[in-house]
C-alpha angles and dihedrals in degrees: 000000000000098000096050090043090052091051093049092044097049095044094047093043095051091044093052094042094048092046094051092043092052090049092051093046091049093050091046091050092054090040090238092129109042118203125237092256091053091051091050091049093049092048091052092049092051092051093047092048092048095050091045092054093047091049092051095047106031105022140241098307094053091046093051092048091051090046090055092049090046093052091051092054105026109017112202100151093263117184134175118204138170120239117213092207106069090193087074088074088075090067116112118255118249135198089269103034142045127192119208130184110210125170090341094307121114116222128191118206112195135179105177116205114251111231122209111187095205097043094040091048099043098028096090089052098048095087089050092050090048091051092049095048097044093044091047091054092046092047092049092050092048093046092050090048091053099039101043096074090045089055090050090050091050091051090050093050090049089053091051090049088055091052097256100137092169091075114122129181105172093095090056094065091091097224096313116158105191142092092290093057089046088054090050092052090047087053090052091050091050092048091049091050091049089049090052091049092048091049090047091049093050091046090049092051090050094047094045090050091050094048093047093049095063099059091038090053090051091050089052089051090051089053091051092050091050092052091052097040116019089178090078092063097120095049092045092048089055089049091050090050091054092049092047089050089051091050091048092050091048094049090047092053092047092049091049092051092046091050091050093048095045094043098047090110096042124096115266123239095235135180133177108268138162103243090195090060090052090049094050091050091052092046091053092056092042092051091054091051092045092059090075090065094036091246119152125208117214113199138191102179106129125145123037139269116204111199141165100244143140097259096205094052095046090046090052092048095051093041094050093050094047095043089048089055091049091049098050104032116105120263116266088020135118137249119207122206119185133174130202127183118208112178107299095348129091117201117199116192119195116185126182134183098229130124092283122202137270116274092248089057097058092101097035093063088069093058117097115270091006126133133168113279090237095044115119116233107268101164124260128091106261093256101110099086092039090055091045093053094046092047095051095041089053085066092049093258132120138238123194141155134230138182116238120213091244092059133250125081134290122206117196122200120192111194120184122217091232121036116242119231091222132004135184087229087067091059093046092049 
């Protein structure tokens, strides 16, 4: 950061130096701040005047005694001498001498100025040198104070540009508590978010690859069987159709999740819909499917809730949560679906009686391709709850899970009547 540092340094230095110089010149002009030479001149004049007055009033002896005392305390090179020629007393007094006529005797009182070549030559420039040096030190300290966090921020941005999302600079602010430190902490938050997104992306690539590999491997096995035994063509074709359907369903789920993630900042294509009607339609289909496992669905979803929503996304969210409950609840058990309207917010609560998850897995079940560690394989790809959360959070709502005391799992969906353009829940999700 040499160029920016130089600019800050020069501007601050010139400003400080000019300010101090103007102050000193102003004080000197009004004689408020006397220089060292002026003080020396005034001191010499005072001593000469004092000795002259004592000599005139009290005589030579008193004047010499006072001169001795004066030289001991304030040495100025004071001397008192007699002049043989009394006519010399008519000479005019100067800044360094006085002539006094006393009892017919002419006296000369002198205090010659002591000249120091170095001090007298450099003396007038000493204040200027002092101003330049002190202002340079102050300007350098101020420039370093201002530029150092900028340098840290540049280093952090360079690290991000190289793909190092673990870079942090907040701890380098040395206890600052200003806008610059706030910017550094915002940078750390952004870097942490980028790191989370990178980790999620890598995890998603890994999971998608893993999920795609299984049906592809089975398709390869079908091909091998057909080569060895062409008589099994019909059975193998049926098998291939099922695997292709699985691949198609998986790709569709992944594309839906990708569209939700990429479009989380884009405007929604909303229309006015009754979310309760959508829910009842989904519950009707789910109840028919649940009969095969002798699972009943208890509902409390009366009334209506008109909202500006993207109907397809909200339908997918509600359907995924309810179908997930039907899939994982125990046989001969019950699923409870309740709705509650609070102002402009609809809360849908879906509770099953399945194995549930551990408390530390409540957030992980909303990650793509994630299931509870104790969950039995039920088909699917672990994308349903991830899609549900993204769909609802795109509207500014919230989806979360909890563990009831009676066991199982409860999924809560909070759907606002009007979609929010941006919501903290989006960032958290």
